[in-house]
C-alpha positions as CSV (number, residue, x, y, z in Angstrom):
1,X,-14.0,-8.2,6.0
2,X,-10.4,-8.5,4.6
3,X,-8.8,-11.6,3.1
4,X,-5.1,-11.9,3.8
5,X,-3.4,-13.6,0.8
6,X,-0.1,-15.2,0.2
7,X,2.4,-13.2,-1.8
8,X,4.5,-16.2,-2.8
9,X,4.7,-19.9,-2.9
10,X,5.8,-21.0,0.6
11,X,5.4,-23.5,3.4
12,X,3.3,-22.5,6.4
13,X,5.9,-22.7,9.2
14,X,3.9,-21.4,12.2
15,X,0.5,-20.0,12.9
16,X,0.8,-17.2,15.5
17,X,-2.9,-16.3,16.0
18,X,-6.1,-18.2,16.6
19,X,-9.6,-17.6,15.3
20,X,-11.3,-15.1,17.6
21,X,-8.1,-13.2,18.4
22,X,-8.1,-9.4,18.2
23,X,-5.3,-8.1,15.9
24,X,-4.0,-4.7,15.0
25,X,-2.5,-3.6,11.7
26,X,1.0,-4.9,11.5
27,X,0.6,-7.8,13.8
28,X,2.1,-11.1,12.7
29,X,-0.6,-13.7,11.8
30,X,1.4,-16.5,10.2
31,X,5.1,-17.2,9.5
32,X,5.9,-18.7,6.1
33,X,9.1,-20.4,5.1
34,X,10.6,-20.2,1.6
35,X,14.2,-21.0,0.6
36,X,15.2,-21.2,4.3
37,X,13.9,-17.7,5.0
38,X,11.1,-16.9,7.5
39,X,8.5,-14.5,6.1
40,X,6.0,-13.0,8.5
41,X,2.5,-12.4,7.1
42,X,1.0,-9.3,8.7
43,X,-2.5,-8.1,9.4
44,X,-3.4,-5.3,7.0
45,X,-6.1,-3.9,9.2
46,X,-7.3,-3.9,12.8
47,X,-10.0,-6.5,13.5
48,X,-10.8,-10.0,14.7
49,X,-9.4,-13.2,13.1
50,X,-12.6,-14.8,11.7
51,X,-10.9,-17.7,9.9
52,X,-7.5,-19.3,9.5
53,X,-7.5,-21.0,6.1
54,X,-4.2,-22.8,6.4
55,X,-2.5,-25.3,8.7
56,X,1.1,-25.6,9.8
57,X,3.0,-27.6,7.2
58,X,0.7,-26.6,4.3
59,X,2.3,-25.6,1.0
60,X,0.5,-22.5,-0.3
61,X,0.5,-20.8,-3.7
62,X,0.6,-17.1,-4.5
63,X,-2.8,-15.7,-4.1
64,X,-4.1,-18.3,-1.6
65,X,-6.2,-17.0,1.2
66,X,-4.3,-17.4,4.5
67,X,-6.8,-15.8,6.9
68,X,-9.9,-13.7,7.1
69,X,-10.1,-10.6,9.4
70,X,-13.4,-8.9,10.2
């Protein structure tokens, strides 16, 4: 199980995957927005999205868990 964490303070602009989706390393999970830039959050490993811990419009802090991949 791997937790995908935020690397910066940002807004959750778009959630690209759903719980139960199969993902590969490098796939985009969520797109964050910070200072008018879109920042993709990528899967670090192959697996299945077990949990999405954020919602579109959320403001997240550095270190917050965005998703869990099993």
